[in-house]
N, C-alpha and C positions, 0 to 999 in steps of 0.2 A: 388522624393519619392523613397525609397529603402525598400525592403523586407528582413527581417532577420529571419532565423530559428535557434533556439537554442535547440539542442536535447540531452537528456540523455537516452541512449539506451544500449541494451545488448552488443553491440560491444565494447564500450569503458568503460562502468561502470559495476561493479559487482553488485550482488543482494544487498549487504550491502550498496553500494553507491547509488543505485537506490532507496532504501528504504528511505535514508536520504533526497532525493529530490523528494519525492512523495507527491502530493497534495491530501488530502482527499476531498470527495464531498463537505463538508461544507466549505472547504478552498478556493475553486475555485473562488467564486464571489468576496470576498474581495481581493484575490490575483490579479484578473483581473484588478480591479480598481487601486490597488497599482502599478501594472506594467504600466498601461495606463498613470498614472500620473508622470511617470519618465521623465526626461529631453529628449527632441527630439523624444519621442515616441507618435505617432499619432493614431495608432490602435493596438489592442492586442487580441490574442486568446491563451488560455492555455488548454491543455488536458493531463491527466495523466492516464496511463493504467498499467497493471501488469508488462509490460516489458519496458515501456518508459515514459518519461515526455517530452512534446514538448511545446515550447514557440514560437509563431510567432508574429512579430511586423512589423508595417510600421513606418519608421523613416525618418526624413528629412536629417539626417547625419549618414553615415555608422558607423564611428568610435565611435561617441558619443552614438548612439543607441546600438551598440554592447556592449560597456562598461556598460551602465546603465541596460541593460537586464541581463547581468551576475551579476552585482552588486545587482540587485533586488533579484536574487536567493540566493546570499551570505547573504544578510541581512535578507531575509524572513526566511531562515532555520538556520541562525546563523552558517554558514560554511565559512571558509576562502575563499576569492576570488580566490586564487591560486588553491585551491582544486576544485572549480567550473570549472575553466579553464581546469584542467586536466581531468575531467570526462565528459565534454560536447563537442559536435560537433557544430561548428558555420558555417553556410552557408549564403551567401549573394546574393540577387537579383536572377539571373537565376538559380543558384544552389539551393537556398532556395526554390524557386517555384517548381523546379523539385523534390526536396526532399519531399515536401508536397504531390505532386501527387503520388509519389511512396509509401509513407507511407499509404495514403488513399486506394490505390489499393492493399495493402498487399504485395507489392514487396520489402519492407524494413523490413518485419517481420522476427522473428526467424524461423517461419514456413511459407514458401513461399505461398502466395495466400490466407492467412486467410481473412475471411470476417468480423470478429467481430470488427476490428478497424475502419472500415468505419462508422459504427453506432456511435462509440464513437466520431469520428471527427465531424460527423454531429451534434450530441448533443452539443459538445463543441462550435461549430460555432453558433448554434441557441441561446445558453445561452449568448454568447458574444454579439450577435445582440440585444437580449432582454436587456442586461445591457448597450447597446450603447457604447461598446468599439471597435466596428468595424465601418468602413466607406466605402466610395465608392470603394476603392481598394480591401479590403478583402471581402466585400459583393459580388463583382463580382468573385474574385479568388476562394473562397471556394465553391461557387455554381458550378463553372466550374469543380473544382476538384472532387466534389461529383458526378457530372453527369458522368464524364469520368470513375471514379472508378466503378460506377454501370454498365456502358456499358462494361467495361473490364470483369466484372464477368458474365454478361449475354450473351455477344457475343463471349466469348472464353470458353475453357474447364478448365480454371485454378481452378475453384471451384469444379470440380468433385472429389468425394471422399475427401471432404473438410477436411483440416488439421488445427487444432488449438492446443493450449497448452493442452486442455482437451483430444483431440484426441491422442496427443503424449503421454500423461500420460497413457491412456489405451493401447497404443501400447507397452509402456514399461512394463506394467503389463503382457501383453501377452507373452513378451519375457522371463519374469521371471517364470511364471506359464505355464506349458505345457497345462493344461486343465483349462483355465480361467473360463469356465462355472461352475466349481465346487467350486470356491472360494467365500468367503464372503467379500463383499466390503462395507466400510463405506464412505459415501460422506459427507464431512463437509462443510456446507454452502448451500444456496438455491438460489443463483443468477444465472445469465446467464451461467457462466462457469460451475457451478454445473449441470445445466440442460443439457448442452452439454456433460458433462461427463457421466451422466445417459443414455443419448441417445446412446452414443458410447458403453457403457457397455452392455446395453440390446440388441443392434444390434449385439454384439459378443456373445450373448447367456447367459450373466450373469443374474441370476434371484434372487439371494439372496443379495439384496441391502438395506442398512439402511441410512436414511438421518438424520443427526444431525444438528440442527440449533437453533439459539437464538430466532428467531421469530417463535412461534409455528404454526401460521396459514400458513405462507409461506412454512415452512418445511413440514407440513402435506400435503398441496396441491401438492407439488413437489413429495413427496414420493408416494402419491396415483396415480399420473399421470403415474408413471413407476412401479406400482404394488409393491412398496417397503414398508418398515416399517419406522416409524418416531419415533425418541427419542429426548427429549429436551436436551439442553446443559448441564444441571446438571446431566444427566445420561451418559455423554460422557465416563467417566472412565469405567463404567460398560460395555458399548457397545464395548470398545476397547478389552475387555477380550476375545471376541468371534469373532474377525475380522482378516482377512488375509491381506487385503489391505485397506489403508486409502488414499483417494484423497481429498485434502483440498483446498478450494478457497473461503475464506471469505474476508470481508473487515475490519477485526479486526486490530487495531493498534499494538497489542502485541501478543506474542506467546500464542496459545490456548493449544497446546500439548507441554508439557515440558518434560525434561529428568526425573524429579522426578515423574511425572504422569506415564510415561512408566515403570519406575522401580516398581511402586506400582501395575501395572496390569500384570507384567510379573514375572514368577518364575525364579530363577537363573538357574535352569536346564531345562527351557523351550526350547525345540528343534524346536518348530514350528516357522517358519519365519514370521515376521511382516514387511510389506512393507509400508512405509510412503512416499507419493508423494505430495509435497507441490507446488502448482501452483499459490500461492497467493503472491502478493507484496503489502504491507509488508508481510513477511512470517508468516505463522500460526504455523509452527512447529520448535521447537528449534533444530538446527543441532546437538547438543550434544546427541540427542537420539541415535546416532550411537554408543555411548559408551555402550549401553545395548546389551546383548548377543542376537544374531540372529535378531536384529532390523536393518533395512536398510532404510536410508533416502535419498530422491532425491528432488532437487529443480528445478526451471525453467532453471537454467544454465545447469544442468545435462541433461535436456530434449532437449537442443539445438543440441545434437549429434544424435538424432533420426531422420532419414530421411526416409520418406515413399517411397514406391516402385514407385510412380508416379512423383518423383522429377524431372527427366529429362523431362518428358512431361510438367510438370508445367513450367519449365524454357523456353521451346519452346513457351508455351502460353503467358508467361510473355513478350516475345519479341513483341508479337502482341499488348499487352497493352502499352508497351514502345512507339510503333509507334503512338498509339492514343494520348499518353501523349505529345509527341514531337509536334504533330499537334496542340493540344489544347494550349500548352505553347506559341507557335508562335502566335496564334490568340489572346491570352491574352496580350502578349507583344505589339502586334500591337495596341490593344485597349488602353493600357497604354500610348503608344507613342502619340496616337491621342488625349489624354486628354489635352495635351499642346496646340494643335492647335484648339480645339473645340470652345473656346471662340471667336477666330477670325472668324471662319466660321459662328458661330451663329450671330456674329455682322454684317457680310456681308449680311446675309439673313434678319436680322432685319431691316437694313437700306434700303435694296431693297424693302421690304414689306411696309415700311413707305413711300417711294417714290411712290410706286404703289397706296397706299391708298390716298395720297394727290393728285396725278395726276388724279386718277379716279374720285375723288370728284369734282375736277375742271372741268373735262369733263362733268359730269352730271349736274353741275350747269350752264354751258354754253349751254348745249343741253338738256333742260328740257323735250323735247318731245320724248326722246328715250324710246323705249319699253323695257320691262323687258328682252326679248330675246336679243335685241341689246346690252343692258348693259352687259349681261352675256357673249356675244361673245367678246365685247371689253375687258372686264376684263380678260377673258381667254387668249386672244392674248397678252395682256400686261404682264401677268405672264409668258407666254411662252418666250417672249423677254428677260425678267429678268433672267429666268432660264438658257437660252442659253448664256447670257452674263456672268453669274456667274460660268458656268460649268468649264471652264478652270482655272479661279482664284482659285476655291475651290479645284480642282484636284492638282494644284500647291501647295496650302496651306497644303493639306494632305501629300504631298511628303516631306514637310519640317520637318515632325515628325522624319524622319530618318537622317536629316542633323545636323551636329555638330554646324553649324552656324545658325541653324534654328531660334533661338531667335532674332537675328539681322534682319533677313529677315522678320520675323513676324512683327517686329516693323515698318519696311519699308512699309509693306502691310497696316498696320493700318493708316499710314500717307497718303498713296496713295488713300485709300478709305475713309479717313476722319472718321474713326470709333473708334478713341481712347477713346472717352467718353463712347461709348456703351460697348466696351471691359472692361473698368474700372467698369461700372455698373454690368456687368456679374460677374466679379471677386468679387465685393462687395457682391453680392447676395450669391455667393458660400461661401464666408467667413462667412456671417451672418448665413447661413444654418449650417455650421460646429459649430459655436458658440452656436446656439440653441440646437444642438444635445449634445454638451458637457455640456451645462447648465442642460439639462434634465437628463443626466447621473449622474451629481454631485448631483442634487436634489434627485434622486432615491437613491443614495448612502447615503445621509444624513438622509433620511427617515428610511433606514434600520438600521443605527446606533442608 
């Protein structure tokens, strides 16, 4: 089994390129099943955020799995395969696992130590589990990754003065306006990023805030929570006339604020600056708004240059999390290696217990007058003998997980202990279990269609 991570992130892909390979919420489920059904792919998890799209798969062949994972993106978004190769980072096995840990802990984010992505990874994993596109490997790996990421944020100071894209947007606004407390801010959207933006704004003394959102109820609730005003989307143009800063983070597929809209709300001789900060992917604001006099537009790539005062401290805290990650990865890899020898160990124990039951039954038949206490003592000592006899063979078998020729030696052990048929039954049960899960996944997929 091999783990592959295919990443489209801010380091290698521009905002335009990330937008082209971004899955909307309603795309994820069908995409998961399409990816899982690719040749050589056994498990799959997908998540898409404002700054990255990540695909994780378990495959039985590295080259085949890598090709079909990239080809899936190419066909799904109708983009040339060569383009996909140019804008993606492909990591395999240990590197892929290490990448997942770092992403979940916020160590691979544009703003070091962000916490928002952990929840997104957790949600993506839970969805994949519910859709039965994960199995034994990812069920174990993602749970370990989420646990370590949580520990990293709770046991270190990396989350102090938490930095996110919304935080960076407010920091940019503070650099532009000397007295940010006096400006009028319009927040476009009512999701988690918008709430973080409002929290950062109000924490910096901004009191004149307006929330514009397509969903009236969500927008009103968010505005009221931060003592702001709410205006529906059809009043956006009017709201822009009396705004100094716009910070936008919706899930809209197309531009909400266009160059034509800004031209309509701005006078040619308007000397008042309008700052438009777009932290959404896909983008909410047409970059051509920069053509309008005294209008300044920034997107997520522009925010990458903003580094908070605690960056050095965060890097020191990140080293602590890296140490946690290294330990956890080693434990996970040990667990993976053990999966190959577990059927043999289970078979040894199964045969030993069968011998114990048969022998104990023979003893009780020949000695019918044994008391309950005497039977318990005899059974206990028989099990003790068996456990002592198996201790060294089981230890030796576990050590074979690290051996290159382990498969040959495992076969020899099966012959020595006469457990070939038991091992075969165990593998058969495992295979039937995987088939049942796959059948359930496909049935659920067909029902949805």
